[in-house]
C-alpha positions in Angstrom: -27.2 -17.9 70.0 -29.5 -16.2 72.5 -28.1 -16.1 76.1 -29.6 -14.5 79.4 -26.7 -12.6 80.9 -26.9 -11.6 84.9 -27.0 -8.1 84.9 -27.6 -7.4 88.4 -26.0 -10.1 90.6 -27.6 -9.0 94.0 -31.0 -8.5 92.6 -31.0 -11.5 90.5 -32.2 -9.7 87.2 -31.2 -10.9 83.7 -31.2 -9.3 80.2 -31.5 -11.2 76.9 -28.4 -10.9 74.7 -27.9 -12.1 71.3 -24.2 -13.3 70.9 -24.6 -13.4 66.9 -25.4 -9.8 66.7 -22.5 -8.6 68.8 -20.0 -6.3 66.7 -17.2 -7.2 69.4 -17.4 -10.5 71.0 -13.9 -10.4 72.3 -14.4 -7.0 74.1 -17.5 -8.2 75.7 -15.8 -11.4 76.6 -13.0 -9.5 78.4 -15.5 -7.5 80.4 -17.4 -10.5 81.7 -14.1 -12.0 82.7 -13.4 -8.9 85.0 -16.9 -9.3 86.4 -16.5 -13.0 87.4 -14.2 -12.0 90.3 -17.0 -9.9 91.8 -19.8 -12.1 91.1 -21.4 -14.2 93.7 -20.0 -17.8 93.9 -23.3 -19.4 92.7 -23.2 -17.1 89.5 -19.4 -17.6 88.9 -20.1 -21.0 87.0 -22.8 -19.7 84.8 -20.7 -16.7 83.8 -17.7 -18.9 83.0 -19.8 -21.1 80.9 -21.2 -18.1 79.1 -17.5 -16.7 78.5 -16.7 -19.9 76.8 -19.8 -19.8 74.6 -18.8 -16.2 73.5 -15.2 -17.6 72.6 -16.7 -20.4 70.6 -19.0 -18.0 68.8 -16.3 -15.6 67.9 -14.1 -18.4 66.6 -16.9 -19.8 64.5 -17.6 -16.3 63.3 -14.1 -15.8 62.1 -14.1 -19.2 60.4 -17.1 -18.5 58.6 -15.7 -15.1 57.4 -12.5 -16.7 56.2 -14.6 -19.4 54.3 -16.7 -16.6 52.4 -13.3 -14.9 51.6 -12.0 -18.3 50.2 -15.2 -18.6 48.2 -14.7 -15.1 46.8 -11.3 -15.8 45.7 -12.4 -19.2 44.1 -15.0 -17.2 42.2 -12.2 -15.4 40.3 -10.6 -17.9 38.0 -6.8 -16.5 37.8 -5.3 -16.8 34.4 -1.6 -16.1 35.0 -0.1 -16.3 31.5 3.0 -14.3 32.3 2.5 -14.4 36.1 -0.1 -13.9 39.0 1.5 -10.5 39.4 -0.2 -9.3 36.5 -3.7 -10.8 37.7 -6.1 -8.7 39.7 -9.2 -10.1 41.8 -11.2 -6.9 40.6 -11.7 -5.5 37.1 -9.1 -3.1 35.8 -9.8 -0.2 33.4 -6.4 1.0 31.9 -5.8 3.9 29.6 -3.7 3.6 26.4 -2.1 6.8 25.2 -0.2 6.6 21.7 3.2 8.2 21.7 3.6 11.4 19.5 3.0 10.6 15.8 6.6 12.5 15.1 8.0 9.3 16.6 7.3 6.7 13.8 6.5 3.3 15.4 6.9 4.8 18.8 4.5 2.5 20.4 2.1 3.4 23.4 2.1 3.9 27.2 -0.7 2.3 29.5 -1.7 4.2 32.8 -4.0 3.4 35.5 -6.7 5.7 36.9 -4.2 7.7 38.8 -2.2 8.3 35.7 0.7 6.1 36.9 2.4 4.2 34.1 1.6 0.4 34.2 3.0 -0.9 31.0 5.1 0.6 27.9 5.0 -0.8 24.5 8.1 -0.1 22.1 7.3 -0.4 18.5 9.8 -0.6 15.6 10.5 3.0 15.4 12.4 2.6 18.9 13.7 -1.1 18.5 14.9 -0.3 14.8 13.4 -3.7 13.6 10.2 -4.2 11.7 7.7 -6.8 12.9 9.0 -6.6 16.5 7.6 -5.3 19.7 8.5 -5.3 23.2 6.3 -5.0 26.2 7.9 -3.3 29.4 6.8 -2.9 33.0 6.4 0.5 34.6 10.2 0.5 35.4 11.3 -0.4 31.8 12.0 -3.9 32.3 11.2 -6.2 29.3 8.3 -8.6 30.0 7.5 -9.6 26.4 9.4 -9.8 23.2 6.9 -10.1 20.3 8.0 -11.2 16.9 6.5 -11.6 13.5 7.2 -14.6 11.6 8.7 -14.1 8.4 9.4 -16.0 5.1 8.0 -16.9 1.8 5.7 -19.4 3.4 4.1 -17.0 5.5 3.8 -14.3 2.8 1.7 -17.0 0.6 -0.2 -18.3 3.6 -3.7 -17.3 4.6 -2.4 -16.5 8.1 0.6 -14.4 9.4 1.9 -15.5 12.7 3.1 -13.6 15.6 5.1 -15.3 18.7 5.3 -13.8 22.1 8.2 -14.8 24.4 8.7 -14.1 28.0 11.9 -14.0 30.1 13.0 -16.3 32.8 15.2 -15.4 35.9 18.2 -16.1 33.8 17.1 -13.7 31.1 16.4 -16.5 28.4 13.6 -16.4 26.3 10.6 -18.6 26.6 7.6 -19.0 24.4 4.4 -17.6 25.9 1.7 -17.3 23.1 1.1 -17.5 19.5 -1.1 -15.2 17.5 -2.4 -15.9 14.0 -3.5 -13.0 11.7 -5.3 -13.1 8.5 -2.9 -11.7 5.7 -4.2 -8.6 4.2 -5.9 -10.2 1.2 -8.3 -12.0 3.7 -8.5 -9.7 6.6 -12.1 -10.0 7.3 -14.5 -11.3 9.8 -14.5 -14.7 8.2 -10.9 -15.1 9.2 -10.7 -14.1 13.0 -7.5 -13.3 14.8 -6.9 -16.1 17.3 -4.3 -16.6 20.1 -3.1 -20.0 21.5 -1.1 -20.3 24.8 2.4 -22.1 24.7 3.1 -24.8 25.3 -0.1 -25.8 23.4 -2.9 -27.5 25.2 -5.8 -29.4 24.0 -7.6 -26.5 22.3 -6.7 -25.3 18.9 -7.0 -21.8 20.1 -7.4 -20.3 23.5 -8.5 -16.5 22.7 -10.0 -14.8 19.7 -10.5 -11.2 18.9 -14.0 -10.0 18.0 -15.0 -6.6 16.6 -13.0 -3.9 15.2 -9.8 -2.7 16.6 -9.4 0.3 14.3 -12.7 1.6 15.6 -11.6 0.8 19.2 -14.7 -1.3 19.6 -13.6 -5.0 20.1 -13.3 -7.7 22.7 -11.0 -10.7 23.6 -12.9 -13.7 24.4 -11.7 -17.1 25.6 -12.5 -20.4 23.8 -15.6 -20.7 26.1 -17.0 -17.3 24.7 -16.4 -15.5 27.9 -15.1 -11.9 27.6 -11.8 -11.4 29.2 -11.1 -7.9 28.0 -12.8 -5.0 26.2 -11.3 -2.3 24.1 -13.2 1.0 23.8 -12.9 4.7 23.6 -15.0 7.4 25.4 -17.0 9.8 23.1 -16.0 13.0 25.0 -12.4 11.9 24.6 -12.8 11.2 20.9 -14.5 14.5 20.4 -11.7 16.4 22.4 -8.8 14.9 20.6 -10.5 14.4 17.2 -9.1 10.8 16.9 -8.9 7.5 18.8 -5.3 7.9 20.1 -6.4 7.8 23.6 -8.6 4.6 24.5 -9.3 2.3 27.5 -9.0 -1.4 28.1 -11.2 -3.0 30.7 -9.6 -6.4 31.8 -11.8 -8.8 33.8 -10.8 -10.1 37.2 -8.2 -12.8 37.2 -7.1 -12.1 33.6 -3.3 -11.5 32.9 -3.0 -7.9 32.1 0.5 -8.1 30.7 -0.8 -10.7 28.2 -3.7 -8.6 27.2 -1.5 -5.5 26.2 0.8 -7.9 24.6 -2.0 -8.8 22.3 -3.2 -5.1 22.1 0.4 -4.2 20.8 0.1 -6.8 18.0 -3.3 -5.5 16.9 -2.0 -2.0 16.9 0.7 -3.2 14.5 -1.6 -5.2 12.3 -3.8 -2.1 11.8 -1.0 0.2 11.1 -1.2 2.4 14.2 1.5 3.5 16.7 3.8 0.7 16.9 4.3 0.3 13.1 6.9 2.3 11.1 
């Protein structure tokens, strides 16, 4: 909106002013309000109208900005499997560091870019039970209890099965996800690792693991084929350590990070790494 503002009341001179280009409309409005009292009577009505116009422009600008923010939030499809607390509006790159090998089945620790602990995973070496894992938050509170289903039927089946349980406010366990792994005699790309969220929805599966976890070169995709997390290792870190004991997980905006590391913990166990005794 372009408006002519009177800059010299006695001389009757005017200056072109673009309201939409102003970085601080409220400040200008306040200054003009003060000038009204000293303006000639004939110009007061014009100034008051202009002040109201600035107020309307400011309110519209704020409304547009809020609408843009809502659109940006809307573009990030949140997937709160354990809770919105573990979803971020931006991509998160977290680092996994395995616990020392002297602690068999010790698990691993997840840190952020500031080396602050975000999650911890306890393996069977700490829990004392094979086929059982626990994902904890930075304070050590349990978020997920993950168990491998046992029995003769499972041993003879083409797929093994894992179940992840969350905890409600009363401490009771509730099913969160189910992961199907090909048994060792058919552990190949022809039999993918798939995860379904509990309670089960319309799809047979919700997420799938693609690539090679032992090589730290794999992705987790949803049933639409969208990548939700990528597991990788930097070459310089591999050269320095001589192993893949330190790797990173990049998680897309809106994805539940606790769920991703619950799946990572199961993959770690399946491939005989830090969580397995």
